[in-house]
C-alpha positions as CSV (number, residue, x, y, z in Angstrom):
1,M,8.7,-0.4,-44.6
2,D,8.4,2.7,-46.9
3,G,6.3,5.6,-45.8
4,M,6.0,6.0,-41.5
5,E,8.5,5.0,-39.8
6,Y,6.2,3.8,-36.9
7,S,9.2,1.4,-34.5
8,K,12.1,2.5,-33.0
9,V,14.0,-0.6,-31.5
10,Y,16.4,-1.7,-29.7
11,Q,18.6,-4.8,-29.8
12,N,20.4,-6.5,-27.3
13,G,21.0,-2.7,-25.9
14,S,21.9,-1.2,-29.6
15,A,20.4,-1.0,-33.0
16,P,19.1,-4.0,-34.5
17,E,21.4,-5.6,-37.3
18,A,21.3,-8.8,-39.4
19,A,22.2,-12.2,-37.8
20,D,25.0,-14.3,-39.2
21,G,27.1,-16.9,-37.4
22,F,23.9,-19.5,-36.9
23,P,24.3,-23.1,-37.9
24,E,23.3,-24.2,-41.4
25,G,19.5,-24.7,-41.6
26,F,18.7,-22.3,-38.9
27,M,15.2,-20.4,-38.8
28,K,14.7,-17.3,-37.4
29,V,11.3,-17.2,-35.9
30,S,10.1,-14.4,-33.5
31,L,7.8,-14.2,-30.7
32,V,6.2,-11.0,-30.4
33,I,4.6,-9.9,-27.2
34,M,2.6,-6.7,-26.7
35,A,3.4,-5.6,-23.0
36,A,2.3,-1.5,-23.6
37,G,-1.0,-1.5,-21.9
38,L,-2.4,0.3,-19.4
39,G,-3.5,-2.6,-17.5
40,S,-6.9,-0.4,-15.9
41,R,-9.3,-2.8,-15.2
42,Y,-6.2,-4.6,-13.5
43,G,-5.3,-1.7,-11.4
44,G,-1.9,-1.5,-12.8
45,N,0.9,-3.0,-14.6
46,K,-0.4,-6.5,-14.5
47,Q,1.8,-7.4,-17.2
48,V,5.0,-7.0,-14.9
49,D,3.4,-8.6,-11.4
50,G,5.2,-11.6,-9.9
51,L,3.3,-14.9,-10.1
52,G,5.4,-17.4,-10.0
53,P,7.3,-19.2,-7.0
54,H,10.0,-16.9,-7.8
55,R,8.4,-13.8,-8.9
56,E,8.2,-15.0,-12.3
57,I,5.5,-12.8,-15.1
58,L,3.1,-14.0,-16.9
59,M,5.5,-13.6,-19.8
60,E,8.3,-15.4,-18.6
61,Y,6.2,-18.8,-19.1
62,S,5.2,-17.6,-22.2
63,I,9.1,-17.1,-23.2
64,H,9.6,-20.2,-21.7
65,D,7.8,-22.2,-23.5
66,A,8.5,-20.6,-27.1
67,L,12.1,-21.7,-26.4
68,R,11.3,-24.8,-25.9
69,A,9.2,-24.7,-29.1
70,G,12.3,-23.4,-31.3
71,F,11.7,-20.0,-31.5
72,N,14.6,-17.9,-31.0
73,K,14.1,-14.5,-30.9
74,V,12.3,-12.0,-28.7
75,V,10.3,-8.9,-29.1
76,F,9.2,-7.1,-26.4
77,I,7.0,-4.3,-27.2
78,I,6.6,-1.6,-24.4
79,K,6.1,1.8,-23.4
80,P,9.2,3.4,-23.2
81,D,9.2,4.1,-19.2
82,M,9.2,0.2,-18.5
83,E,12.7,-0.5,-20.7
84,E,14.7,-0.3,-17.3
85,L,11.7,-2.3,-15.3
86,M,11.6,-4.6,-18.6
87,R,14.9,-5.7,-19.0
88,R,15.8,-6.0,-15.1
89,L,12.9,-8.3,-14.7
90,C,13.3,-10.7,-17.9
91,G,15.4,-9.2,-20.8
92,D,18.9,-9.0,-19.3
93,Y,19.1,-12.8,-18.3
94,L,17.4,-13.8,-21.6
95,E,19.9,-12.3,-23.6
96,K,22.5,-14.8,-22.0
97,K,20.4,-17.6,-22.7
98,T,20.1,-20.2,-26.1
99,A,17.1,-21.5,-27.9
100,A,16.5,-25.0,-28.8
101,D,18.9,-24.9,-31.7
102,G,22.2,-23.9,-29.8
103,S,21.5,-19.9,-31.2
104,P,22.0,-17.4,-28.7
105,V,18.7,-15.8,-28.0
106,E,18.0,-12.4,-29.3
107,V,16.4,-9.9,-27.4
108,V,14.5,-7.0,-29.6
109,Y,12.5,-3.9,-27.5
110,A,10.2,-2.1,-29.3
111,F,8.3,1.4,-28.2
112,Q,4.7,2.0,-28.4
113,D,3.9,5.7,-28.0
114,F,2.3,9.0,-30.0
115,S,5.7,9.7,-31.2
116,S,5.1,7.0,-33.8
117,L,1.5,8.2,-35.1
118,P,2.4,9.2,-39.0
119,P,2.7,13.0,-39.4
120,F,-0.8,13.7,-40.7
121,Y,-2.4,12.6,-37.4
122,T,-3.1,14.7,-34.3
123,V,-3.9,13.0,-31.2
124,P,-7.5,13.9,-29.9
125,E,-6.8,16.4,-27.2
126,G,-7.2,14.6,-23.7
127,R,-6.2,11.3,-24.9
128,T,-3.8,8.9,-23.1
129,K,-5.0,5.4,-23.9
130,P,-2.7,3.2,-26.6
131,Y,-3.8,2.8,-30.2
132,G,-4.5,-0.6,-29.5
133,T,-3.0,-4.0,-30.9
134,V,-2.5,-3.2,-34.6
135,H,-0.6,0.3,-33.7
136,A,1.6,-2.2,-31.2
137,L,2.0,-4.5,-33.6
138,L,3.3,-1.7,-35.8
139,C,5.5,-0.2,-33.8
140,A,7.9,-3.8,-34.0
141,A,8.0,-3.5,-37.7
142,D,11.7,-2.3,-38.0
143,A,12.6,-5.4,-35.9
144,V,10.9,-8.3,-37.6
145,H,11.9,-10.0,-40.7
146,E,10.9,-13.2,-40.2
147,P,7.9,-15.8,-39.7
148,F,6.7,-14.7,-36.3
149,C,3.6,-15.5,-33.5
150,V,2.5,-12.3,-31.5
151,I,0.9,-12.7,-27.9
152,N,-0.5,-11.1,-24.7
153,A,1.8,-10.6,-21.9
154,D,-0.7,-11.0,-19.4
155,D,-1.9,-14.4,-20.9
156,Y,-1.0,-18.1,-19.8
157,Y,-1.0,-20.2,-23.4
158,G,0.7,-23.5,-22.7
159,I,3.7,-24.9,-24.4
160,G,1.6,-27.0,-26.8
161,A,0.2,-23.6,-28.4
162,Y,3.9,-22.5,-29.3
163,R,4.7,-25.9,-31.0
164,A,1.5,-25.9,-33.1
165,M,2.2,-22.3,-33.9
166,Y,6.0,-23.1,-34.9
167,E,4.8,-26.0,-36.9
168,E,2.4,-23.7,-39.0
169,L,4.9,-21.1,-39.1
170,A,7.0,-23.1,-41.0
171,R,4.7,-24.1,-43.5
172,L,3.2,-20.9,-44.1
173,P,4.0,-18.7,-47.5
174,E,4.8,-15.5,-47.7
175,S,1.7,-13.3,-48.2
176,G,-2.1,-13.7,-47.6
177,K,-2.0,-16.5,-45.2
178,A,-1.9,-16.2,-41.4
179,A,-2.6,-18.8,-38.8
180,M,-4.3,-18.3,-35.1
181,V,-4.5,-20.7,-31.7
182,G,-8.4,-20.6,-30.6
183,Y,-9.5,-21.5,-26.8
184,Q,-13.1,-22.0,-25.7
185,L,-15.2,-19.3,-24.9
186,K,-15.5,-21.2,-21.0
187,N,-12.1,-21.0,-20.1
188,T,-11.6,-17.6,-20.6
189,A,-13.7,-15.5,-18.7
190,S,-13.5,-14.0,-15.2
191,L,-16.1,-14.2,-12.3
192,Y,-14.8,-11.0,-11.4
193,G,-16.1,-8.7,-14.1
194,T,-16.9,-8.7,-17.9
195,V,-14.5,-9.6,-20.5
196,T,-14.2,-8.8,-24.5
197,R,-13.4,-12.1,-26.4
198,G,-13.0,-12.0,-30.5
199,I,-16.1,-14.8,-30.9
200,C,-14.9,-17.0,-34.0
201,T,-16.6,-18.9,-36.6
202,V,-14.4,-21.6,-38.3
203,E,-15.0,-23.8,-40.8
204,E,-13.1,-26.9,-42.2
205,G,-10.6,-25.4,-39.8
206,R,-10.0,-22.2,-41.5
207,L,-11.4,-19.2,-39.7
208,R,-14.3,-17.1,-41.2
209,S,-14.7,-14.4,-38.9
210,V,-14.3,-13.1,-35.7
211,Q,-16.6,-11.1,-33.6
212,E,-15.4,-8.7,-31.1
213,T,-17.9,-9.2,-28.6
214,Q,-17.8,-6.4,-25.2
215,R,-19.5,-7.2,-21.6
216,I,-19.3,-11.0,-21.6
217,K,-20.5,-12.5,-18.0
218,L,-19.6,-15.3,-16.5
219,F,-21.9,-16.8,-14.1
220,R,-21.7,-18.9,-11.1
221,D,-23.4,-21.6,-12.4
222,G,-21.2,-21.9,-16.0
223,T,-23.1,-19.7,-18.0
224,L,-22.1,-16.7,-20.1
225,R,-24.2,-14.0,-21.7
226,D,-23.1,-10.9,-23.8
227,L,-24.5,-8.5,-21.5
228,E,-24.3,-6.0,-24.6
229,R,-26.9,-7.9,-26.9
230,D,-28.6,-9.6,-23.4
231,C,-28.1,-13.0,-25.2
232,P,-26.7,-16.3,-23.7
233,L,-23.2,-17.7,-25.9
234,D,-22.0,-21.1,-26.1
235,P,-19.4,-21.9,-23.9
236,E,-17.8,-23.7,-26.2
237,S,-17.5,-21.5,-28.6
238,V,-14.0,-21.0,-30.2
239,V,-12.4,-17.4,-29.0
240,S,-9.6,-15.6,-30.1
241,M,-7.0,-14.7,-27.2
242,N,-4.3,-12.5,-29.5
243,F,-2.6,-15.7,-30.2
244,W,-1.8,-14.8,-33.9
245,G,1.1,-16.2,-36.1
246,F,1.9,-13.3,-39.4
247,M,4.6,-13.1,-42.1
248,P,6.6,-10.0,-42.2
249,S,4.7,-9.2,-45.5
250,I,1.7,-8.2,-42.8
251,F,3.3,-5.1,-41.8
252,P,2.3,-2.9,-45.2
253,V,-1.2,-4.3,-44.4
254,L,-1.0,-2.9,-41.3
255,E,0.0,0.0,-41.8
256,E,-2.7,0.7,-44.3
257,Y,-5.3,-0.5,-42.1
258,F,-3.8,1.7,-39.1
259,E,-4.1,4.9,-41.3
260,D,-7.4,4.4,-42.7
261,F,-8.5,3.7,-38.8
262,L,-6.8,7.3,-38.1
263,R,-8.9,8.7,-40.8
264,S,-12.3,7.6,-39.9
265,E,-14.5,9.2,-36.9
266,A,-13.1,6.0,-34.4
267,G,-9.4,8.2,-34.7
268,Q,-11.1,11.2,-33.5
269,E,-12.3,9.6,-30.2
270,R,-10.4,9.9,-27.0
271,R,-10.5,6.0,-26.3
272,S,-11.3,3.8,-29.7
273,E,-8.3,1.2,-30.4
274,C,-7.4,-0.4,-33.4
275,L,-7.8,-4.3,-32.6
276,L,-5.8,-7.1,-34.7
277,P,-9.1,-9.0,-34.1
278,I,-11.1,-6.7,-36.2
279,M,-8.8,-6.1,-38.1
280,V,-8.6,-10.4,-39.2
281,D,-12.0,-9.5,-39.4
282,D,-12.1,-7.3,-42.1
283,L,-9.0,-8.7,-43.8
284,L,-11.7,-12.3,-43.9
285,R,-14.3,-10.9,-45.4
286,A,-12.3,-8.9,-48.0
287,G,-11.0,-12.4,-49.0
288,K,-7.3,-10.3,-48.1
289,L,-6.2,-12.9,-45.6
290,D,-6.7,-16.8,-45.2
291,V,-6.5,-18.1,-41.3
292,S,-5.6,-21.6,-40.1
293,L,-6.9,-22.1,-37.0
294,L,-4.6,-24.4,-34.3
295,H,-5.8,-26.3,-31.3
296,S,-3.6,-27.0,-28.2
297,D,-4.8,-29.0,-25.4
298,D,-3.3,-26.6,-22.8
299,K,-5.5,-24.2,-20.5
300,W,-5.4,-20.9,-20.8
301,F,-5.7,-18.5,-18.0
302,G,-5.0,-14.8,-17.9
303,M,-5.2,-11.7,-15.4
304,T,-7.9,-9.7,-16.5
305,Y,-8.8,-8.1,-12.7
306,R,-6.8,-8.3,-9.7
307,D,-9.1,-11.0,-8.4
308,D,-7.7,-13.2,-10.7
309,R,-4.5,-13.0,-9.2
310,E,-4.9,-15.7,-6.9
311,T,-6.3,-18.4,-9.3
312,V,-3.5,-17.7,-11.4
313,T,-0.7,-18.1,-9.0
314,E,-2.1,-21.2,-7.5
315,E,-2.6,-22.5,-11.4
316,L,1.4,-21.8,-11.9
317,R,2.2,-23.7,-8.8
318,K,0.3,-26.9,-10.0
319,L,2.6,-26.4,-13.2
320,H,5.8,-26.4,-11.3
321,R,4.8,-29.3,-8.9
322,A,4.0,-31.6,-11.8
323,G,7.1,-30.7,-13.2
324,I,5.8,-29.0,-16.5
325,Y,8.5,-25.7,-15.1
326,P,11.5,-26.2,-13.7
327,P,11.4,-24.8,-10.1
328,T,12.5,-21.4,-11.4
329,L,12.9,-20.6,-14.6
330,R,15.3,-17.7,-14.1
331,E,18.0,-20.3,-14.2
């Protein structure tokens, strides 16, 4: 990328190098995991909370499913002070694994912090909150030179989502196209508090718009309301859960969009964020991006509030008992 260097990356413990020595026909595809969020509503770093039968964290299930689907590179976007913990939790053993095509799994660490902000920008006094998912993805720009899928660290998406995305990434042209796996709103809300979701408009298998909707409340009778607008929501609505597929040509677009955000009034606020669903919606409306909508029959679940922990833990136990996953993911 020209201009500001957003990312500082380390590949298997050293500066990144071009991949070589792989079998003929090798297709490098990256799984990019956004794990630098503060998890403020959950009350801690929910991304590293052990939930599986052997204290596996949710992103380990994402990695396991992605490798089964054909992905062969994993990029962790983390805060600098999380590197040692991330290596201990899953990075070190992941470097010893092989992907489905027999190639060694490539592991890269990218860091999201204020040091990667462009020189024209001054952080508002008192701001500690990260700048959102657009900035997070930009911080991995130097690490990703191949088709990639970007996900949240604290969501469970299911193997079907990764298979569908891997196949779609193999078909995408170099620029102007992207993909998203959508989920039903009724399966992504929490009984323990409100959530923010990107509610999608879809036509003929293409994403037409994404409306970032805050304060979505799920009630025990199954109804959902937008508390901000005081209106009911369709439980069957398709929503974005930050499961996006892009080509590396998206990075200059991200850079321009993020720098425009920083120059705007929102960029001067202490808590505003630059978010991928809003960026995608803006690009869709401007005719600059075409996004295919993919589906998965797997059930999404995730950690928004600490009270979600028991439900997620039980869902994972069921998947292990059903043989979807081996007794431990760390062998």
